[in-house]
PLY file of the C-alpha trace (Angstrom):
ply
format ascii 1.0
element vertex 98
property float x
property float y
property float z
element edge 97
property int vertex1
property int vertex2
end_header
-5.31 10.46 11.57
-3.81 13.37 9.71
-1.16 14.17 12.32
0.31 10.66 12.26
-1.28 9.50 15.51
-2.75 6.04 15.73
-6.04 5.48 17.52
-7.08 2.10 18.83
-10.68 1.27 17.99
-12.27 -1.35 20.21
-15.95 -0.57 19.83
-18.55 1.27 17.82
-18.43 3.95 20.54
-14.76 4.54 19.67
-15.70 4.95 16.02
-18.35 7.51 16.97
-15.86 9.35 19.18
-13.08 9.49 16.61
-15.34 9.76 13.59
-14.39 9.58 9.97
-10.65 10.06 10.59
-10.43 6.56 12.06
-12.35 5.01 9.19
-10.33 6.90 6.58
-7.09 5.80 8.23
-8.26 2.20 8.35
-9.22 2.31 4.66
-5.82 3.74 3.71
-4.02 1.03 5.70
-6.21 -1.70 4.18
-5.42 -0.50 0.66
-1.69 -0.30 1.48
-1.79 -3.94 2.60
-3.69 -4.95 -0.56
-1.12 -3.16 -2.74
1.73 -4.81 -0.86
0.21 -8.25 -1.32
-0.31 -7.65 -5.04
3.30 -6.50 -5.52
4.64 -9.46 -3.52
2.51 -11.96 -5.42
3.52 -10.57 -8.82
7.21 -10.42 -7.80
7.13 -14.07 -6.72
5.25 -15.09 -9.89
8.14 -13.58 -11.87
10.71 -15.35 -9.68
12.26 -12.08 -8.50
13.82 -11.36 -5.13
13.07 -8.10 -3.37
16.58 -6.95 -4.26
16.07 -7.73 -7.94
12.75 -5.86 -8.00
14.33 -2.92 -6.21
17.13 -2.77 -8.79
14.66 -2.92 -11.68
12.46 -0.21 -10.13
15.30 2.08 -9.06
14.60 1.92 -5.34
15.94 0.14 -2.27
15.22 -3.37 -1.07
14.05 -1.83 2.22
11.42 0.18 0.35
10.17 -2.97 -1.39
10.06 -4.79 1.95
8.06 -1.99 3.62
5.73 -1.74 0.63
5.04 -5.49 0.62
4.35 -5.34 4.37
1.79 -2.57 3.83
3.96 -0.09 5.71
4.75 2.17 2.74
2.43 3.81 0.23
4.47 4.67 -2.86
4.23 7.91 -4.79
2.79 7.56 -8.27
6.20 7.76 -9.95
7.45 4.79 -7.90
4.22 2.92 -8.56
4.76 3.42 -12.30
8.36 2.17 -12.02
7.22 -0.85 -10.02
4.59 -1.68 -12.62
7.19 -1.50 -15.40
9.61 -3.64 -13.37
6.84 -6.20 -12.82
5.80 -6.21 -16.50
2.41 -4.87 -15.43
0.27 -1.76 -15.64
-1.30 0.40 -12.96
-5.10 0.58 -13.00
-7.15 3.15 -11.14
-10.91 3.04 -10.74
-13.48 5.12 -8.96
-16.72 3.80 -7.54
-19.72 5.50 -6.04
-19.89 5.67 -2.25
-23.62 6.18 -2.16
0 1
1 2
2 3
3 4
4 5
5 6
6 7
7 8
8 9
9 10
10 11
11 12
12 13
13 14
14 15
15 16
16 17
17 18
18 19
19 20
20 21
21 22
22 23
23 24
24 25
25 26
26 27
27 28
28 29
29 30
30 31
31 32
32 33
33 34
34 35
35 36
36 37
37 38
38 39
39 40
40 41
41 42
42 43
43 44
44 45
45 46
46 47
47 48
48 49
49 50
50 51
51 52
52 53
53 54
54 55
55 56
56 57
57 58
58 59
59 60
60 61
61 62
62 63
63 64
64 65
65 66
66 67
67 68
68 69
69 70
70 71
71 72
72 73
73 74
74 75
75 76
76 77
77 78
78 79
79 80
80 81
81 82
82 83
83 84
84 85
85 86
86 87
87 88
88 89
89 90
90 91
91 92
92 93
93 94
94 95
95 96
96 97
């Protein structure tokens, strides 16, 4: 939710009660986990430790750890630095919701 609160969703009734905020929050968290997994997989493929990636990307090991755990969504400038450090590029796509 926009104010940082977490809502537990146990049923479709909860989704109706809390509406789109719950679904949007879930989608954001899901994408953060996907990003973290992708970074972790690429880092390991390159044989880098979290500390080595952090040094290459100009950030802290703690930030890399939180990102890989899906607990941190990086700003675009950090995402660009991570991509460069991982010898990769950032791709963005849009798809229709309807």
